[in-house]
N, C-alpha and C positions, 0 to 999 in steps of 0.2 A: 504493500500500500504506500509506503514511504517513497519507494522508487518511482511509483506512478505519479505522486504529487510533485516530485522533483522534476520529472520529465514534463509535466504540465506547465510548471513555472518556467522551464527553459523554452517551451513553445511560445510563451507570451513575452519573452524577453527580446523585443525588437528595439535595438539601440537607435534605429533611424527614425522612429516615430516622433520622439521629442528629444532634442539635443541636450542631454543632461550631463555630459562629460565635463563641460566647463564649470557647471555648478558644483559637481562632485570634487573637482580639482581645487576650486576656490575654497570650499569648506575645509578640505584637508590642509590647505595653506593657512587658513585662519586658525585651525586647531594647533598646528605646529608653531605658529607665531605665539600663541598663548602659553604653550608648553615651555617656552624659554624661561618663563617666570613661575607659572602655576604648576605645582607638583600634584599629580593625581587629579581628582575632580573631573574626570573625563565625561561622566554623565552630566554634570553641571554645565560644562562647556557646550556639550551637544544640545542640551535643552535650551540654552541661550540662543544658539544658532537657529534651532527649529522655531523658537518663538519669534525671532527676528524675521524669518522667512514667512511665518504665518500671520504677521501683522498683529502680534499679541504682546501683552505686558507680563512681567514676571515679578512675583513676590519671593524674596529670598529670606529664609529664616534659619538662624543658627546662632550658637553662642558667640560671644565676642572673641576676636583674634583668629578666626579661621578663614580669613581673606574674602569675606563676602563683598565688602566695598572695593577692595583692591581688584578682585576679579572683574567686577562690574566696570571699574575705571579702565582696566586693561582691555576689556572687550570693546568698550566705546572707542578707545584709541586705535584699535585695529580697524576701525571704519573711518572713512573720510567723510565724516558728518560732524555737525555742530554738537557740542556736548555741554551740559550744565548739571550742576549738583546743588541740591537743596537739602540743608540739614533741618529736619523737622524738630521743633521745640514746642513746649506748652504755650508759649506766647506768640507763636507764628500765626499771622492773620491770612485770610484768603487772598488779599491784595498783594501780600508778600510773595505769593506763588504765581498768581494769574497776571498781575499788573494792575494799574489804576489810572484813572483820568485825572490829569492835573491842568490847572489853568495856564494857558499860554498868554502871557501879558501882551505880546506884540499883536496877536491875532484876536485877543479878547474872546477866546473860545477855549473849550476844554480839549486837551490832546491826550490820546491814550498812550501810556508808556508800558510796553510789554514786560511781563515778569519773566523769571527764569524758566517757566514751563515752555516758553517759546524756543524750543530747540528740537533737534532730531532725536538725540539720546538724552534722557533725563534720569539722573540717579537721585532717588529720594532716600536719604539715609535716616533710619529709625522712623519709619512712617507712622508707627503707633505712638509716637511721643506728642503728636499734634492733636488738639481737641477735635471734636466731631465737626465743627463748623469748617475748619481748614481741610479736613479729610474730604468733606462733602464737595469742596471746590474742585476735586479731581473727577467727580462723577461724569460730567459732560465731556471733558477733554479726553478721558480714557476711552469712552465708548464711541463718541462721535468725532473725535479729533478736531474739536473746535471749542471755543468758549464764547459766551454771550455776556457782554458787560454794557450796561446803560442802553440796552436795546440794540446794540451793534454786535454782529457776529464776526469773529476772527478765527480763521482756519490755521491749523498747524501745517507746516510744510513737510511732505513725506520725504523719507520715512520718519515715522514718529513712534517712539517706544519708551515706556517707563520701566525702569528697574528700581524696585523698592526693597529695602532691607528692614528686618525687625529682629529683635532679641526675644527668644521664647521664655527666658528665665526671669528677667527682671520685670516686676509688675508695678512697682511704685513709680508714679509719674507717667504711666502709659495709658492709652485709650484703645481698647480692642476695636479692630476694624469691623464695621457692621457687615452683614451677609451681602448686602447690595454692593458694597465696595469690593469685597473679596471676589464676588462673581465677575468683576471686570478684569481680573487677572487671568490670563490664559493658563499659566502654570503657577503652582506654589512649589518651590524647591526647598527641601529640608537638607541642610548640610550637617554632616557629622564630623567628629574629630578625625584627623588623619591616622592611618595605621602607623605602626612603629617604623616600617621601612620608609613610608612617605615622610614621616617626621624627620628621619635622618637625611633624606634627600632635600627637604626644605632647608635644613641647616647648611648642607653642602652647597646648594644653589646660592643661598644668601652669602655664604663665605666667599665663594668663587667670584661673585659679582663685585666684591670689594666695595668701593665707595659709589659705584654706579647705581643710580636710582632705578627701581623696577620699570617705571614708565619710559625710561630712556632706552630700554632694550626692545621696545615694541614699536613696530612700524604699521602704518595703515595698509591693509591688503584688500579691502572692499571699498568701492566708491558708492556714493548714493545711487547713481544710475544703475550700477550692477545689482544692487539690492532690489531696486524696483523691477529690473528685467527678470531677475530670478523669481521674484514674487509672481510675475506674469506667467512664468513657466509652470508654477504650481497649479494654476487654474486649469491646465491641460492634463494634469495627472488623473488617471482613470480610477474610479472607485465603483465597483459593481454593486448592484442592489443588495446582494446577499451580505456584503460586508457592511453596507449602510444599515441593513436590518440587524446585524450583529451589534453595531453600536447602539441602535435604538433599544434593543432588548436589555443591554447592560444598564443604560441610563434609566429605563423604565423600572427596572427591578430596584433601583435605589429609592424609588418613591413609595414602595409598599413593603420594604424590608423591615422585619420586626426589630432589628437592632438599630434602626435609624429613626431619628426624630424629624429630620429634614432630608429630602432627596435632592437630586440634581435637576437643574432647569434645562430647557431646550438649548440655552446658550452653551451648556456643557456638551451636548451632542454635537453642536457645530464646532466647538473647540477641538473635540476628539477627531472629527473628520478632517478639519483643516490641518491640524498638527500631524495626523497620520499621513497625509499627502506630502508634508514636508519631510517626514522620516523616510518615505519611499523615495523621494527625489534625491536626497543626499546619499542614499544607498545606490543610486544609479538606475532605479526602476521607475517606469512611468505608470505603474499601477500599484494600488494599496493591497497589502496582504494582512491577515489577522494579527501577525506579529507586530506590524506597525501600530495597529490599534492598541495592543497590549502595552507597548512602550509609553503610550500617552496617558493611560488610565490613572495611575497614581498622581502624577503632577497636575492633571486636569481636575480630578474629582476630590482629592484630599481636603481641599479648602471649601468645597461646595456642598458637602454632605455633613450632617451633624449627628453624632451618636446619641442614642437615647440615654437619659441620666443613669439608668441601671447599668448599661454596658460600659459607660464611661467610668463609673465607680469600680467596675471589675477590672479596669486597666486595659480594656479593648481599645484598639485604634481604628481610625477610618481605613487604613491600609488593610487591616485584617478583614473588614467587611467587604472591601473591594475584591480581595482575593476569593472570598466566599462566593460572591456574585459571579465572578469570572468562571469559577468551577461549575456553576450550575447552568451556564449558557453554552449551547453547542457551538463549536467552532465551525464556520462555513468551509466547505471543501470545493 
């Protein structure tokens, strides 16, 4: 049976249908560029690339000191795009993020001054430190890639991507992100401590770099035009009805699972489909297979579903429930 499946996959592997070799080469170049500084974190880097190609935003969660912010900054520097960083604090106001209208004395009229959100790649450090009013300022721009101030609409220049970090341990002085805000992130990536071997390699890499700063070792390998061209390619990736039905069944089961208080929305289904197409493309395939779907499930669903209080008290995680659901849904052949 396995040989039959492999032969079917080979029959569908027509390299001439969509030119993906340039995309695959560019992705490998980007990965190698980041590996000059970042040790390990292969899955993290790949998810960042998939989110970029899928026009999605990423929430990065992990304890302090494991290179969340550094990786995001290095990722941004690998792209020939504008970059801005916003440090969220309890006293940050929406106008500090979006911008504000100020009086132009010469023209005796108000003039809009854009805030730091007007960039291609925006790093929001410690997003859960700002109060709800400031967090809510991101709702429109993350979903519609525009902001509305004083009745005027201002559009973001593509590509536009938000990378946000948060600390899962410290609770004092933080404001939990509401479900509506979490749902606007394509992925939530949980970072763990490095292994012993990775920790040694981190020390060795840092020592060999001497006084040279990490950002100085990274060059831009993607232009804004290339990003937009590669995104256009993703629209041509084929996903069969049976694979779409597989996605729909998984998401539907989150809505009536006994261990879950809240299931995933249709936005989650679209996120799984779009990111699955990106995984297929960077693998050099112009069609989606179930394995592409499986790679997206944890980062797409972990922040969109909520455990029932009983299961949470028992120490169960959303990843446990996602695994349970996947085991009950038949894989399309």
